[in-house]
C-alpha positions as CSV (number, residue, x, y, z in Angstrom):
1,M,-17.8,-1.9,-3.0
2,N,-21.1,-3.6,-4.3
3,T,-23.2,-1.8,-6.3
4,V,-26.6,-2.3,-8.2
5,S,-26.5,-2.1,-12.5
6,A,-29.2,-0.3,-14.1
7,E,-31.1,-4.1,-14.8
8,G,-31.0,-4.3,-10.9
9,K,-28.4,-6.7,-11.2
10,Q,-26.0,-6.6,-8.1
11,Q,-22.4,-5.9,-8.6
12,V,-19.0,-5.8,-7.3
13,I,-16.2,-3.3,-8.3
14,I,-13.1,-4.4,-8.5
15,N,-9.5,-2.7,-8.8
16,T,-7.8,-3.8,-12.5
17,Y,-4.7,-5.4,-13.0
18,Y,-3.6,-1.8,-14.3
19,R,-5.1,0.4,-11.8
20,S,-3.2,-1.7,-9.4
21,L,0.3,-1.4,-11.2
22,T,-0.4,2.9,-10.9
23,K,-1.8,2.7,-7.2
24,A,1.5,0.8,-6.4
25,I,4.0,3.2,-8.3
26,T,2.2,6.6,-6.8
27,W,2.6,5.1,-3.1
28,R,5.8,4.0,-3.4
29,I,6.9,8.0,-4.5
30,I,5.4,8.6,-1.4
31,G,7.0,6.0,0.5
32,T,10.4,6.5,-1.1
33,L,10.7,10.1,-0.5
34,D,9.6,9.0,3.6
35,T,11.7,6.5,4.2
36,I,15.0,8.8,2.1
37,L,14.2,11.6,4.6
38,L,13.5,9.8,7.5
39,S,16.9,7.7,7.3
40,Y,18.8,10.4,6.3
41,L,17.4,12.5,10.1
42,I,18.5,9.0,11.9
43,L,21.3,8.1,10.3
44,G,22.7,11.3,9.3
45,D,24.3,9.4,5.7
46,T,22.8,10.9,2.3
47,T,24.3,8.1,0.5
48,L,22.9,5.0,3.2
49,A,19.0,7.1,3.4
50,M,19.8,7.1,-0.6
51,S,20.1,3.5,-0.8
52,I,17.6,2.2,1.6
53,G,15.1,4.4,0.0
54,F,15.7,3.2,-3.5
55,T,16.1,-0.4,-2.9
56,E,12.9,-0.2,-1.1
57,L,12.0,1.5,-4.2
58,A,12.1,-2.7,-5.6
59,S,11.3,-4.7,-3.3
60,K,8.1,-2.3,-1.7
61,T,6.7,-2.1,-5.5
62,F,6.4,-5.9,-5.9
63,L,5.2,-6.4,-2.7
64,F,2.2,-3.7,-2.4
65,F,1.2,-4.9,-5.6
66,I,0.4,-8.2,-4.4
67,H,-0.8,-6.7,-1.1
68,E,-3.1,-5.0,-3.1
69,R,-4.5,-8.0,-5.1
70,I,-4.6,-10.4,-2.7
71,W,-7.3,-7.0,-0.9
72,N,-8.8,-7.3,-3.9
73,K,-10.0,-10.6,-3.2
74,I,-10.9,-10.0,0.4
75,R,-14.7,-9.4,0.4
76,W,-15.5,-6.9,2.9
77,K,-18.5,-7.1,5.2
78,G,-21.7,-5.3,3.8
79,G,-19.9,-5.0,0.2
80,A,-18.1,-1.7,1.3
81,V,-14.7,-1.7,-0.7
82,A,-14.0,1.4,0.1
83,S,-15.2,2.2,3.7
84,H,-12.4,3.9,6.0
85,L,-12.6,0.7,8.5
86,R,-11.3,-1.2,5.1
87,S,-9.0,1.6,4.6
88,L,-7.4,1.5,7.8
89,I,-7.2,-2.5,8.5
90,K,-5.8,-2.4,4.8
91,S,-3.3,0.5,5.9
92,I,-2.2,-1.7,9.1
93,S,-1.2,-4.8,7.0
94,W,0.3,-2.7,4.2
95,R,2.6,-1.4,7.1
96,V,3.3,-4.4,9.2
97,V,4.9,-6.0,5.4
98,G,6.6,-2.8,4.6
99,T,8.2,-2.0,8.1
100,I,9.7,-5.3,8.0
101,D,10.8,-4.6,4.6
102,T,11.7,-1.3,5.9
103,I,14.3,-3.3,8.6
104,V,15.4,-5.5,6.8
105,I,16.5,-3.6,4.3
106,A,18.1,-0.9,7.0
107,M,20.1,-3.5,8.6
108,L,21.6,-5.2,5.9
109,Y,23.3,-1.3,4.9
110,T,23.5,-0.4,8.5
111,S,24.5,-3.7,10.1
112,D,22.8,-2.0,13.0
113,P,19.7,-3.2,14.5
114,F,19.2,-0.3,16.6
115,A,19.3,1.7,13.3
116,A,17.0,-0.1,11.7
117,F,14.8,-0.7,14.1
118,T,14.8,2.8,14.8
119,I,13.7,3.9,11.3
120,G,11.2,0.9,10.7
121,G,9.5,2.3,14.3
122,I,9.1,5.5,13.6
123,E,8.0,5.2,9.5
124,T,4.7,3.0,11.1
125,S,3.1,6.4,12.7
126,T,4.5,8.7,9.6
127,K,4.0,5.7,7.1
128,I,-0.5,4.7,7.8
129,A,-1.6,8.3,8.2
130,L,0.3,8.3,4.0
131,F,-1.2,5.5,3.5
132,Y,-4.2,6.0,4.8
133,L,-4.7,9.3,2.7
134,H,-3.6,7.4,-0.7
135,E,-6.7,5.2,-0.1
136,R,-8.8,7.7,0.7
137,V,-7.9,9.8,-2.2
138,W,-7.6,6.9,-4.6
139,S,-11.6,5.8,-3.3
140,N,-12.8,9.3,-5.0
141,I,-11.4,8.3,-8.6
142,K,-13.2,6.0,-10.7
143,W,-10.3,5.0,-12.8
144,G,-9.5,1.9,-13.5
145,L,-12.4,-0.2,-11.8
146,K,-14.1,-3.0,-13.0
147,F,-17.9,-3.7,-12.6
148,A,-18.7,-7.3,-12.7
149,D,-21.9,-9.5,-12.0
150,L,-21.6,-11.1,-8.3
151,H,-22.3,-14.6,-9.3
152,K,-21.7,-14.8,-12.7
153,E,-17.7,-13.1,-13.4
154,P,-14.7,-14.6,-11.8
155,L,-13.3,-12.0,-9.5
156,Q,-9.2,-11.4,-10.9
């Protein structure tokens, strides 16, 4: 979000790399548990559910970090980086990436398109809700935020 410094200069608040990495890890814990539970409920196989979930642990941690870095560069109308609308749109964009990843991984493990699309389809709603809550919690955590003058410092 944009803010004004004590000197009256307009500043932009951005996430540091450490904050993005920490958000990726905390989200991945939540997301992995959700994927394992949904996969188990749909497939009825603990080994397949764990395999799908732990493969996602690696792929989605990387994808989430990239997603965070891209969103860090997107300047929002009115400057409200942590607005509810931004969190919602960011949640949806992440879910598109995440659902494609889930479907591909489930297909690799099961060779069953119906099961893969069922897991991906159901997790769309559970993960949007969980991700939105994750974003709102992080919007209240100040650790890992960097303040930069709007027109002087290049954004990372």
